[in-house]
PyMOL Python script that loads the backbone (N, CA, C, O; Angstrom):
from pymol import cmd

cmd.read_pdbstr("""\
ATOM      1  N   MET A   1       4.902  13.507 -16.877  1.00  0.00           N
ATOM      2  CA  MET A   1       5.082  12.112 -16.510  1.00  0.00           C
ATOM      3  C   MET A   1       6.457  11.605 -16.945  1.00  0.00           C
ATOM      4  O   MET A   1       7.070  10.799 -16.245  1.00  0.00           O
ATOM      5  N   THR A   2       6.932  12.062 -18.069  1.00  0.00           N
ATOM      6  CA  THR A   2       8.214  11.584 -18.574  1.00  0.00           C
ATOM      7  C   THR A   2       9.353  11.887 -17.614  1.00  0.00           C
ATOM      8  O   THR A   2      10.176  11.014 -17.341  1.00  0.00           O
ATOM      9  N   SER A   3       9.414  13.119 -17.094  1.00  0.00           N
ATOM     10  CA  SER A   3      10.503  13.454 -16.170  1.00  0.00           C
ATOM     11  C   SER A   3      10.361  12.668 -14.871  1.00  0.00           C
ATOM     12  O   SER A   3      11.366  12.289 -14.269  1.00  0.00           O
ATOM     13  N   ARG A   4       9.131  12.417 -14.430  1.00  0.00           N
ATOM     14  CA  ARG A   4       8.894  11.604 -13.228  1.00  0.00           C
ATOM     15  C   ARG A   4       9.366  10.171 -13.470  1.00  0.00           C
ATOM     16  O   ARG A   4      10.031   9.589 -12.613  1.00  0.00           O
ATOM     17  N   ASN A   5       9.032   9.600 -14.621  1.00  0.00           N
ATOM     18  CA  ASN A   5       9.484   8.248 -14.946  1.00  0.00           C
ATOM     19  C   ASN A   5      10.999   8.178 -15.010  1.00  0.00           C
ATOM     20  O   ASN A   5      11.604   7.231 -14.508  1.00  0.00           O
ATOM     21  N   ARG A   6      11.609   9.172 -15.624  1.00  0.00           N
ATOM     22  CA  ARG A   6      13.080   9.207 -15.725  1.00  0.00           C
ATOM     23  C   ARG A   6      13.688   9.248 -14.338  1.00  0.00           C
ATOM     24  O   ARG A   6      14.645   8.525 -14.062  1.00  0.00           O
ATOM     25  N   ALA A   7      13.150  10.080 -13.461  1.00  0.00           N
ATOM     26  CA  ALA A   7      13.671  10.185 -12.105  1.00  0.00           C
ATOM     27  C   ALA A   7      13.514   8.877 -11.341  1.00  0.00           C
ATOM     28  O   ALA A   7      14.429   8.465 -10.627  1.00  0.00           O
ATOM     29  N   LEU A   8      12.369   8.222 -11.481  1.00  0.00           N
ATOM     30  CA  LEU A   8      12.158   6.937 -10.813  1.00  0.00           C
ATOM     31  C   LEU A   8      13.147   5.896 -11.314  1.00  0.00           C
ATOM     32  O   LEU A   8      13.781   5.204 -10.519  1.00  0.00           O
ATOM     33  N   LEU A   9      13.277   5.785 -12.620  1.00  0.00           N
ATOM     34  CA  LEU A   9      14.198   4.799 -13.195  1.00  0.00           C
ATOM     35  C   LEU A   9      15.629   5.071 -12.762  1.00  0.00           C
ATOM     36  O   LEU A   9      16.355   4.147 -12.394  1.00  0.00           O
ATOM     37  N   ASP A  10      16.036   6.325 -12.802  1.00  0.00           N
ATOM     38  CA  ASP A  10      17.389   6.684 -12.368  1.00  0.00           C
ATOM     39  C   ASP A  10      17.619   6.319 -10.907  1.00  0.00           C
ATOM     40  O   ASP A  10      18.694   5.839 -10.546  1.00  0.00           O
ATOM     41  N   SER A  11      16.612   6.544 -10.065  1.00  0.00           N
ATOM     42  CA  SER A  11      16.782   6.278  -8.631  1.00  0.00           C
ATOM     43  C   SER A  11      16.960   4.792  -8.339  1.00  0.00           C
ATOM     44  O   SER A  11      17.518   4.426  -7.304  1.00  0.00           O
ATOM     45  N   PHE A  12      16.493   3.942  -9.235  1.00  0.00           N
ATOM     46  CA  PHE A  12      16.653   2.498  -9.065  1.00  0.00           C
ATOM     47  C   PHE A  12      17.797   1.939  -9.907  1.00  0.00           C
ATOM     48  O   PHE A  12      18.002   0.726  -9.939  1.00  0.00           O
ATOM     49  N   GLY A  13      18.537   2.801 -10.583  1.00  0.00           N
ATOM     50  CA  GLY A  13      19.701   2.370 -11.335  1.00  0.00           C
ATOM     51  C   GLY A  13      19.415   1.819 -12.724  1.00  0.00           C
ATOM     52  O   GLY A  13      20.303   1.239 -13.349  1.00  0.00           O
ATOM     53  N   PHE A  14      18.195   1.989 -13.219  1.00  0.00           N
ATOM     54  CA  PHE A  14      17.869   1.506 -14.559  1.00  0.00           C
ATOM     55  C   PHE A  14      18.640   2.295 -15.607  1.00  0.00           C
ATOM     56  O   PHE A  14      19.024   3.442 -15.380  1.00  0.00           O
ATOM     57  N   ILE A  15      18.857   1.673 -16.744  1.00  0.00           N
ATOM     58  CA  ILE A  15      19.508   2.312 -17.885  1.00  0.00           C
ATOM     59  C   ILE A  15      18.402   2.634 -18.894  1.00  0.00           C
ATOM     60  O   ILE A  15      17.686   1.737 -19.338  1.00  0.00           O
ATOM     61  N   ALA A  16      18.265   3.891 -19.250  1.00  0.00           N
ATOM     62  CA  ALA A  16      17.240   4.319 -20.207  1.00  0.00           C
ATOM     63  C   ALA A  16      17.865   5.284 -21.190  1.00  0.00           C
ATOM     64  O   ALA A  16      18.437   6.302 -20.799  1.00  0.00           O
ATOM     65  N   GLY A  17      17.756   4.964 -22.459  1.00  0.00           N
ATOM     66  CA  GLY A  17      18.306   5.858 -23.477  1.00  0.00           C
ATOM     67  C   GLY A  17      18.666   5.110 -24.737  1.00  0.00           C
ATOM     68  O   GLY A  17      17.977   4.173 -25.141  1.00  0.00           O
ATOM     69  N   ASP A  18      19.757   5.534 -25.354  1.00  0.00           N
ATOM     70  CA  ASP A  18      20.183   4.909 -26.600  1.00  0.00           C
ATOM     71  C   ASP A  18      20.392   3.416 -26.425  1.00  0.00           C
ATOM     72  O   ASP A  18      20.843   2.958 -25.375  1.00  0.00           O
ATOM     73  N   ARG A  19      20.072   2.691 -27.425  1.00  0.00           N
ATOM     74  CA  ARG A  19      20.108   1.234 -27.425  1.00  0.00           C
ATOM     75  C   ARG A  19      21.531   0.704 -27.392  1.00  0.00           C
ATOM     76  O   ARG A  19      22.397   1.192 -28.118  1.00  0.00           O
ATOM     77  N   ASP A  20      21.770  -0.279 -26.564  1.00  0.00           N
ATOM     78  CA  ASP A  20      22.992  -1.071 -26.611  1.00  0.00           C
ATOM     79  C   ASP A  20      22.727  -2.149 -27.651  1.00  0.00           C
ATOM     80  O   ASP A  20      21.845  -2.981 -27.439  1.00  0.00           O
ATOM     81  N   PRO A  21      23.450  -2.173 -28.763  1.00  0.00           N
ATOM     82  CA  PRO A  21      23.151  -3.113 -29.829  1.00  0.00           C
ATOM     83  C   PRO A  21      23.299  -4.590 -29.438  1.00  0.00           C
ATOM     84  O   PRO A  21      22.870  -5.469 -30.185  1.00  0.00           O
ATOM     85  N   ALA A  22      23.895  -4.865 -28.292  1.00  0.00           N
ATOM     86  CA  ALA A  22      24.037  -6.255 -27.833  1.00  0.00           C
ATOM     87  C   ALA A  22      22.819  -6.738 -27.044  1.00  0.00           C
ATOM     88  O   ALA A  22      22.699  -7.927 -26.748  1.00  0.00           O
ATOM     89  N   MET A  23      21.924  -5.820 -26.706  1.00  0.00           N
ATOM     90  CA  MET A  23      20.778  -6.185 -25.870  1.00  0.00           C
ATOM     91  C   MET A  23      19.520  -6.415 -26.712  1.00  0.00           C
ATOM     92  O   MET A  23      19.187  -5.624 -27.594  1.00  0.00           O
ATOM     93  N   ASN A  24      18.831  -7.526 -26.412  1.00  0.00           N
ATOM     94  CA  ASN A  24      17.570  -7.901 -27.068  1.00  0.00           C
ATOM     95  C   ASN A  24      17.686  -7.809 -28.593  1.00  0.00           C
ATOM     96  O   ASN A  24      16.899  -7.137 -29.260  1.00  0.00           O
ATOM     97  N   THR A  25      18.681  -8.498 -29.110  1.00  0.00           N
ATOM     98  CA  THR A  25      18.996  -8.438 -30.536  1.00  0.00           C
ATOM     99  C   THR A  25      17.894  -8.994 -31.432  1.00  0.00           C
ATOM    100  O   THR A  25      17.894  -8.726 -32.634  1.00  0.00           O
ATOM    101  N   ASN A  26      16.962  -9.756 -30.884  1.00  0.00           N
ATOM    102  CA  ASN A  26      15.851 -10.285 -31.687  1.00  0.00           C
ATOM    103  C   ASN A  26      14.794  -9.224 -31.991  1.00  0.00           C
ATOM    104  O   ASN A  26      13.838  -9.496 -32.718  1.00  0.00           O
ATOM    105  N   PHE A  27      14.957  -8.025 -31.445  1.00  0.00           N
ATOM    106  CA  PHE A  27      13.944  -6.991 -31.583  1.00  0.00           C
ATOM    107  C   PHE A  27      14.554  -5.702 -32.112  1.00  0.00           C
ATOM    108  O   PHE A  27      15.721  -5.399 -31.862  1.00  0.00           O
ATOM    109  N   ALA A  28      13.749  -4.952 -32.844  1.00  0.00           N
ATOM    110  CA  ALA A  28      14.190  -3.674 -33.406  1.00  0.00           C
ATOM    111  C   ALA A  28      13.899  -2.545 -32.421  1.00  0.00           C
ATOM    112  O   ALA A  28      13.033  -2.662 -31.555  1.00  0.00           O
ATOM    113  N   GLY A  29      14.634  -1.466 -32.572  1.00  0.00           N
ATOM    114  CA  GLY A  29      14.369  -0.282 -31.773  1.00  0.00           C
ATOM    115  C   GLY A  29      15.614   0.549 -31.574  1.00  0.00           C
ATOM    116  O   GLY A  29      16.730   0.031 -31.527  1.00  0.00           O
ATOM    117  N   ARG A  30      15.405   1.842 -31.458  1.00  0.00           N
ATOM    118  CA  ARG A  30      16.514   2.785 -31.279  1.00  0.00           C
ATOM    119  C   ARG A  30      16.879   2.977 -29.807  1.00  0.00           C
ATOM    120  O   ARG A  30      18.017   3.316 -29.482  1.00  0.00           O
ATOM    121  N   TYR A  31      15.894   2.754 -28.910  1.00  0.00           N
ATOM    122  CA  TYR A  31      16.093   3.018 -27.480  1.00  0.00           C
ATOM    123  C   TYR A  31      15.882   1.752 -26.666  1.00  0.00           C
ATOM    124  O   TYR A  31      15.368   0.749 -27.161  1.00  0.00           O
ATOM    125  N   MET A  32      16.291   1.825 -25.403  1.00  0.00           N
ATOM    126  CA  MET A  32      16.067   0.702 -24.499  1.00  0.00           C
ATOM    127  C   MET A  32      15.904   1.206 -23.079  1.00  0.00           C
ATOM    128  O   MET A  32      16.353   2.297 -22.728  1.00  0.00           O
ATOM    129  N   VAL A  33      15.253   0.388 -22.273  1.00  0.00           N
ATOM    130  CA  VAL A  33      15.214   0.563 -20.824  1.00  0.00           C
ATOM    131  C   VAL A  33      15.542  -0.800 -20.249  1.00  0.00           C
ATOM    132  O   VAL A  33      14.888  -1.791 -20.575  1.00  0.00           O
ATOM    133  N   CYS A  34      16.561  -0.853 -19.387  1.00  0.00           N
ATOM    134  CA  CYS A  34      17.043  -2.118 -18.838  1.00  0.00           C
ATOM    135  C   CYS A  34      17.322  -1.997 -17.353  1.00  0.00           C
ATOM    136  O   CYS A  34      17.602  -0.920 -16.826  1.00  0.00           O
ATOM    137  N   GLU A  35      17.233  -3.154 -16.699  1.00  0.00           N
ATOM    138  CA  GLU A  35      17.750  -3.239 -15.343  1.00  0.00           C
ATOM    139  C   GLU A  35      19.248  -2.970 -15.411  1.00  0.00           C
ATOM    140  O   GLU A  35      19.849  -3.099 -16.478  1.00  0.00           O
ATOM    141  N   PRO A  36      19.852  -2.603 -14.303  1.00  0.00           N
ATOM    142  CA  PRO A  36      21.311  -2.417 -14.319  1.00  0.00           C
ATOM    143  C   PRO A  36      21.998  -3.708 -14.750  1.00  0.00           C
ATOM    144  O   PRO A  36      21.610  -4.798 -14.330  1.00  0.00           O
ATOM    145  N   TYR A  37      23.010  -3.578 -15.581  1.00  0.00           N
ATOM    146  CA  TYR A  37      23.783  -4.732 -16.041  1.00  0.00           C
ATOM    147  C   TYR A  37      25.187  -4.281 -16.396  1.00  0.00           C
ATOM    148  O   TYR A  37      25.447  -3.094 -16.596  1.00  0.00           O
ATOM    149  N   GLU A  38      26.086  -5.252 -16.470  1.00  0.00           N
ATOM    150  CA  GLU A  38      27.463  -4.940 -16.843  1.00  0.00           C
ATOM    151  C   GLU A  38      27.550  -4.767 -18.341  1.00  0.00           C
ATOM    152  O   GLU A  38      27.073  -5.613 -19.097  1.00  0.00           O
ATOM    153  N   ARG A  39      28.154  -3.676 -18.775  1.00  0.00           N
ATOM    154  CA  ARG A  39      28.370  -3.479 -20.212  1.00  0.00           C
ATOM    155  C   ARG A  39      29.169  -4.670 -20.739  1.00  0.00           C
ATOM    156  O   ARG A  39      30.050  -5.196 -20.058  1.00  0.00           O
ATOM    157  N   GLY A  40      28.852  -5.071 -21.931  1.00  0.00           N
ATOM    158  CA  GLY A  40      29.496  -6.249 -22.506  1.00  0.00           C
ATOM    159  C   GLY A  40      28.589  -7.460 -22.454  1.00  0.00           C
ATOM    160  O   GLY A  40      28.785  -8.427 -23.190  1.00  0.00           O
ATOM    161  N   HIS A  41      27.583  -7.404 -21.568  1.00  0.00           N
ATOM    162  CA  HIS A  41      26.583  -8.471 -21.518  1.00  0.00           C
ATOM    163  C   HIS A  41      25.700  -8.301 -22.743  1.00  0.00           C
ATOM    164  O   HIS A  41      25.351  -7.179 -23.111  1.00  0.00           O
ATOM    165  N   GLY A  42      25.344  -9.393 -23.364  1.00  0.00           N
ATOM    166  CA  GLY A  42      24.436  -9.331 -24.498  1.00  0.00           C
ATOM    167  C   GLY A  42      23.398 -10.431 -24.383  1.00  0.00           C
ATOM    168  O   GLY A  42      23.637 -11.459 -23.748  1.00  0.00           O
ATOM    169  N   GLN A  43      22.249 -10.212 -24.996  1.00  0.00           N
ATOM    170  CA  GLN A  43      21.210 -11.225 -24.974  1.00  0.00           C
ATOM    171  C   GLN A  43      20.273 -11.004 -26.159  1.00  0.00           C
ATOM    172  O   GLN A  43      20.010  -9.866 -26.548  1.00  0.00           O
ATOM    173  N   PRO A  44      19.769 -12.111 -26.737  1.00  0.00           N
ATOM    174  CA  PRO A  44      18.863 -11.980 -27.863  1.00  0.00           C
ATOM    175  C   PRO A  44      17.459 -11.544 -27.448  1.00  0.00           C
ATOM    176  O   PRO A  44      16.716 -10.978 -28.249  1.00  0.00           O
ATOM    177  N   ASP A  45      17.101 -11.812 -26.190  1.00  0.00           N
ATOM    178  CA  ASP A  45      15.780 -11.450 -25.674  1.00  0.00           C
ATOM    179  C   ASP A  45      15.864 -11.447 -24.148  1.00  0.00           C
ATOM    180  O   ASP A  45      16.949 -11.591 -23.585  1.00  0.00           O
ATOM    181  N   GLY A  46      14.735 -11.285 -23.486  1.00  0.00           N
ATOM    182  CA  GLY A  46      14.713 -11.196 -22.030  1.00  0.00           C
ATOM    183  C   GLY A  46      15.116 -12.463 -21.301  1.00  0.00           C
ATOM    184  O   GLY A  46      15.347 -12.431 -20.092  1.00  0.00           O
ATOM    185  N   ARG A  47      15.203 -13.577 -22.011  1.00  0.00           N
ATOM    186  CA  ARG A  47      15.608 -14.823 -21.343  1.00  0.00           C
ATOM    187  C   ARG A  47      17.083 -14.833 -20.975  1.00  0.00           C
ATOM    188  O   ARG A  47      17.566 -15.797 -20.380  1.00  0.00           O
ATOM    189  N   GLY A  48      17.802 -13.775 -21.322  1.00  0.00           N
ATOM    190  CA  GLY A  48      19.212 -13.678 -20.981  1.00  0.00           C
ATOM    191  C   GLY A  48      19.447 -13.272 -19.540  1.00  0.00           C
ATOM    192  O   GLY A  48      20.592 -13.162 -19.101  1.00  0.00           O
ATOM    193  N   GLY A  49      18.365 -13.047 -18.796  1.00  0.00           N
ATOM    194  CA  GLY A  49      18.488 -12.740 -17.378  1.00  0.00           C
ATOM    195  C   GLY A  49      18.323 -11.278 -17.007  1.00  0.00           C
ATOM    196  O   GLY A  49      18.072 -10.969 -15.842  1.00  0.00           O
ATOM    197  N   ILE A  50      18.456 -10.381 -17.952  1.00  0.00           N
ATOM    198  CA  ILE A  50      18.312  -8.955 -17.684  1.00  0.00           C
ATOM    199  C   ILE A  50      16.963  -8.500 -18.244  1.00  0.00           C
ATOM    200  O   ILE A  50      16.666  -8.736 -19.415  1.00  0.00           O
ATOM    201  N   TRP A  51      16.142  -7.843 -17.406  1.00  0.00           N
ATOM    202  CA  TRP A  51      14.887  -7.301 -17.903  1.00  0.00           C
ATOM    203  C   TRP A  51      15.227  -6.109 -18.782  1.00  0.00           C
ATOM    204  O   TRP A  51      15.902  -5.179 -18.340  1.00  0.00           O
ATOM    205  N   CYS A  52      14.763  -6.135 -20.024  1.00  0.00           N
ATOM    206  CA  CYS A  52      15.097  -5.083 -20.979  1.00  0.00           C
ATOM    207  C   CYS A  52      13.998  -4.986 -22.029  1.00  0.00           C
ATOM    208  O   CYS A  52      13.538  -6.002 -22.550  1.00  0.00           O
ATOM    209  N   VAL A  53      13.581  -3.763 -22.336  1.00  0.00           N
ATOM    210  CA  VAL A  53      12.654  -3.528 -23.439  1.00  0.00           C
ATOM    211  C   VAL A  53      13.322  -2.570 -24.419  1.00  0.00           C
ATOM    212  O   VAL A  53      14.058  -1.667 -24.021  1.00  0.00           O
ATOM    213  N   VAL A  54      13.056  -2.779 -25.693  1.00  0.00           N
ATOM    214  CA  VAL A  54      13.615  -1.920 -26.734  1.00  0.00           C
ATOM    215  C   VAL A  54      12.493  -1.432 -27.637  1.00  0.00           C
ATOM    216  O   VAL A  54      11.445  -2.071 -27.741  1.00  0.00           O
ATOM    217  N   GLY A  55      12.715  -0.310 -28.281  1.00  0.00           N
ATOM    218  CA  GLY A  55      11.724   0.242 -29.194  1.00  0.00           C
ATOM    219  C   GLY A  55      12.133   1.624 -29.641  1.00  0.00           C
ATOM    220  O   GLY A  55      13.241   2.083 -29.363  1.00  0.00           O
ATOM    221  N   ASP A  56      11.224   2.283 -30.339  1.00  0.00           N
ATOM    222  CA  ASP A  56      11.522   3.600 -30.889  1.00  0.00           C
ATOM    223  C   ASP A  56      10.891   4.753 -30.118  1.00  0.00           C
ATOM    224  O   ASP A  56      11.102   5.913 -30.470  1.00  0.00           O
ATOM    225  N   ASP A  57      10.125   4.459 -29.080  1.00  0.00           N
ATOM    226  CA  ASP A  57       9.478   5.501 -28.278  1.00  0.00           C
ATOM    227  C   ASP A  57       9.982   5.383 -26.840  1.00  0.00           C
ATOM    228  O   ASP A  57       9.467   4.589 -26.052  1.00  0.00           O
ATOM    229  N   LEU A  58      10.991   6.180 -26.513  1.00  0.00           N
ATOM    230  CA  LEU A  58      11.623   6.081 -25.197  1.00  0.00           C
ATOM    231  C   LEU A  58      10.638   6.381 -24.074  1.00  0.00           C
ATOM    232  O   LEU A  58      10.679   5.725 -23.033  1.00  0.00           O
ATOM    233  N   ASP A  59       9.759   7.352 -24.259  1.00  0.00           N
ATOM    234  CA  ASP A  59       8.779   7.667 -23.217  1.00  0.00           C
ATOM    235  C   ASP A  59       7.896   6.458 -22.912  1.00  0.00           C
ATOM    236  O   ASP A  59       7.622   6.160 -21.749  1.00  0.00           O
ATOM    237  N   MET A  60       7.454   5.768 -23.954  1.00  0.00           N
ATOM    238  CA  MET A  60       6.614   4.597 -23.768  1.00  0.00           C
ATOM    239  C   MET A  60       7.390   3.476 -23.053  1.00  0.00           C
ATOM    240  O   MET A  60       6.841   2.792 -22.189  1.00  0.00           O
ATOM    241  N   LEU A  61       8.650   3.298 -23.414  1.00  0.00           N
ATOM    242  CA  LEU A  61       9.470   2.266 -22.776  1.00  0.00           C
ATOM    243  C   LEU A  61       9.667   2.567 -21.293  1.00  0.00           C
ATOM    244  O   LEU A  61       9.611   1.661 -20.461  1.00  0.00           O
ATOM    245  N   MET A  62       9.897   3.837 -20.961  1.00  0.00           N
ATOM    246  CA  MET A  62      10.067   4.209 -19.560  1.00  0.00           C
ATOM    247  C   MET A  62       8.776   3.984 -18.783  1.00  0.00           C
ATOM    248  O   MET A  62       8.812   3.500 -17.652  1.00  0.00           O
ATOM    249  N   THR A  63       7.644   4.326 -19.374  1.00  0.00           N
ATOM    250  CA  THR A  63       6.355   4.088 -18.719  1.00  0.00           C
ATOM    251  C   THR A  63       6.149   2.595 -18.496  1.00  0.00           C
ATOM    252  O   THR A  63       5.693   2.185 -17.429  1.00  0.00           O
ATOM    253  N   GLU A  64       6.481   1.783 -19.491  1.00  0.00           N
ATOM    254  CA  GLU A  64       6.323   0.330 -19.356  1.00  0.00           C
ATOM    255  C   GLU A  64       7.149  -0.206 -18.192  1.00  0.00           C
ATOM    256  O   GLU A  64       6.667  -1.033 -17.419  1.00  0.00           O
ATOM    257  N   ALA A  65       8.381   0.256 -18.064  1.00  0.00           N
ATOM    258  CA  ALA A  65       9.245  -0.221 -16.982  1.00  0.00           C
ATOM    259  C   ALA A  65       8.717   0.209 -15.616  1.00  0.00           C
ATOM    260  O   ALA A  65       8.677  -0.595 -14.685  1.00  0.00           O
ATOM    261  N   VAL A  66       8.317   1.462 -15.495  1.00  0.00           N
ATOM    262  CA  VAL A  66       7.790   1.970 -14.220  1.00  0.00           C
ATOM    263  C   VAL A  66       6.550   1.178 -13.812  1.00  0.00           C
ATOM    264  O   VAL A  66       6.400   0.810 -12.647  1.00  0.00           O
ATOM    265  N   GLU A  67       5.669   0.918 -14.765  1.00  0.00           N
ATOM    266  CA  GLU A  67       4.452   0.166 -14.459  1.00  0.00           C
ATOM    267  C   GLU A  67       4.746  -1.301 -14.173  1.00  0.00           C
ATOM    268  O   GLU A  67       4.171  -1.873 -13.248  1.00  0.00           O
ATOM    269  N   PHE A  68       5.632  -1.917 -14.950  1.00  0.00           N
ATOM    270  CA  PHE A  68       5.953  -3.333 -14.757  1.00  0.00           C
ATOM    271  C   PHE A  68       6.535  -3.588 -13.365  1.00  0.00           C
ATOM    272  O   PHE A  68       6.141  -4.533 -12.683  1.00  0.00           O
ATOM    273  N   PHE A  69       7.470  -2.743 -12.956  1.00  0.00           N
ATOM    274  CA  PHE A  69       8.125  -2.913 -11.660  1.00  0.00           C
ATOM    275  C   PHE A  69       7.396  -2.188 -10.530  1.00  0.00           C
ATOM    276  O   PHE A  69       7.826  -2.247  -9.378  1.00  0.00           O
ATOM    277  N   GLU A  70       6.294  -1.505 -10.852  1.00  0.00           N
ATOM    278  CA  GLU A  70       5.509  -0.758  -9.862  1.00  0.00           C
ATOM    279  C   GLU A  70       6.407   0.174  -9.046  1.00  0.00           C
ATOM    280  O   GLU A  70       6.313   0.224  -7.820  1.00  0.00           O
ATOM    281  N   LEU A  71       7.269   0.903  -9.733  1.00  0.00           N
ATOM    282  CA  LEU A  71       8.268   1.733  -9.070  1.00  0.00           C
ATOM    283  C   LEU A  71       7.676   2.891  -8.285  1.00  0.00           C
ATOM    284  O   LEU A  71       8.312   3.397  -7.360  1.00  0.00           O
ATOM    285  N   GLU A  72       6.469   3.320  -8.636  1.00  0.00           N
ATOM    286  CA  GLU A  72       5.869   4.428  -7.898  1.00  0.00           C
ATOM    287  C   GLU A  72       5.460   4.022  -6.491  1.00  0.00           C
ATOM    288  O   GLU A  72       5.206   4.883  -5.648  1.00  0.00           O
ATOM    289  N   SER A  73       5.392   2.719  -6.226  1.00  0.00           N
ATOM    290  CA  SER A  73       4.968   2.260  -4.901  1.00  0.00           C
ATOM    291  C   SER A  73       6.126   1.658  -4.096  1.00  0.00           C
ATOM    292  O   SER A  73       5.903   1.067  -3.039  1.00  0.00           O
ATOM    293  N   VAL A  74       7.350   1.805  -4.585  1.00  0.00           N
ATOM    294  CA  VAL A  74       8.520   1.202  -3.940  1.00  0.00           C
ATOM    295  C   VAL A  74       9.537   2.293  -3.650  1.00  0.00           C
ATOM    296  O   VAL A  74       9.730   3.201  -4.459  1.00  0.00           O
ATOM    297  N   GLU A  75      10.179   2.206  -2.510  1.00  0.00           N
ATOM    298  CA  GLU A  75      11.240   3.145  -2.169  1.00  0.00           C
ATOM    299  C   GLU A  75      12.574   2.610  -2.690  1.00  0.00           C
ATOM    300  O   GLU A  75      12.887   1.438  -2.481  1.00  0.00           O
ATOM    301  N   PRO A  76      13.364   3.449  -3.365  1.00  0.00           N
ATOM    302  CA  PRO A  76      14.684   2.986  -3.805  1.00  0.00           C
ATOM    303  C   PRO A  76      15.591   2.716  -2.615  1.00  0.00           C
ATOM    304  O   PRO A  76      15.444   3.334  -1.560  1.00  0.00           O
ATOM    305  N   ALA A  77      16.515   1.804  -2.786  1.00  0.00           N
ATOM    306  CA  ALA A  77      17.487   1.501  -1.738  1.00  0.00           C
ATOM    307  C   ALA A  77      18.366   2.719  -1.517  1.00  0.00           C
ATOM    308  O   ALA A  77      18.743   3.401  -2.470  1.00  0.00           O
ATOM    309  N   LYS A  78      18.685   2.984  -0.296  1.00  0.00           N
ATOM    310  CA  LYS A  78      19.570   4.103   0.038  1.00  0.00           C
ATOM    311  C   LYS A  78      21.013   3.625  -0.054  1.00  0.00           C
ATOM    312  O   LYS A  78      21.354   2.539   0.415  1.00  0.00           O
ATOM    313  N   ALA A  79      21.862   4.463  -0.673  1.00  0.00           N
ATOM    314  CA  ALA A  79      23.271   4.123  -0.818  1.00  0.00           C
ATOM    315  C   ALA A  79      24.095   5.404  -0.744  1.00  0.00           C
ATOM    316  O   ALA A  79      23.590   6.498  -0.995  1.00  0.00           O
ATOM    317  N   ASP A  80      25.359   5.249  -0.399  1.00  0.00           N
ATOM    318  CA  ASP A  80      26.240   6.411  -0.393  1.00  0.00           C
ATOM    319  C   ASP A  80      26.720   6.691  -1.816  1.00  0.00           C
ATOM    320  O   ASP A  80      26.305   6.013  -2.756  1.00  0.00           O
ATOM    321  N   ALA A  81      27.571   7.663  -1.972  1.00  0.00           N
ATOM    322  CA  ALA A  81      28.031   8.083  -3.294  1.00  0.00           C
ATOM    323  C   ALA A  81      28.781   6.975  -4.041  1.00  0.00           C
ATOM    324  O   ALA A  81      28.868   7.008  -5.268  1.00  0.00           O
ATOM    325  N   GLU A  82      29.320   6.002  -3.316  1.00  0.00           N
ATOM    326  CA  GLU A  82      30.052   4.904  -3.945  1.00  0.00           C
ATOM    327  C   GLU A  82      29.179   3.682  -4.182  1.00  0.00           C
ATOM    328  O   GLU A  82      29.670   2.656  -4.653  1.00  0.00           O
ATOM    329  N   GLY A  83      27.892   3.778  -3.864  1.00  0.00           N
ATOM    330  CA  GLY A  83      26.976   2.676  -4.099  1.00  0.00           C
ATOM    331  C   GLY A  83      26.870   1.677  -2.972  1.00  0.00           C
ATOM    332  O   GLY A  83      26.215   0.645  -3.114  1.00  0.00           O
ATOM    333  N   THR A  84      27.515   1.975  -1.839  1.00  0.00           N
ATOM    334  CA  THR A  84      27.448   1.079  -0.685  1.00  0.00           C
ATOM    335  C   THR A  84      26.124   1.300   0.030  1.00  0.00           C
ATOM    336  O   THR A  84      25.786   2.431   0.380  1.00  0.00           O
ATOM    337  N   PRO A  85      25.357   0.200   0.253  1.00  0.00           N
ATOM    338  CA  PRO A  85      24.064   0.360   0.954  1.00  0.00           C
ATOM    339  C   PRO A  85      24.246   1.013   2.309  1.00  0.00           C
ATOM    340  O   PRO A  85      25.227   0.761   3.009  1.00  0.00           O
ATOM    341  N   LEU A  86      23.294   1.854   2.670  1.00  0.00           N
ATOM    342  CA  LEU A  86      23.328   2.523   3.990  1.00  0.00           C
ATOM    343  C   LEU A  86      22.480   1.743   4.980  1.00  0.00           C
ATOM    344  O   LEU A  86      22.373   2.132   6.143  1.00  0.00           O
TER     345      LEU A  86
END
""", "prot")
cmd.dss("prot")
cmd.show_as("cartoon", "prot")
cmd.util.cbc("prot")
cmd.orient("prot")
């Protein structure tokens, strides 16, 4: 399931892995899963506009994101190598 979740998140452009210390600063955790965002953006919690979860169990965070966004039932947008929609 973990590799499937990783593949789904990657296909939708989510960021999953080591924590950006500027994201969700009100919460502890070594890892994060976030919607795509510009580096340099920071927020104390999800009210900053970017959906982001942080914690110490990356597999659990990836599962939470896949389930929250129901990614298994949605097709990712098609784009070329430069990110231009097809």
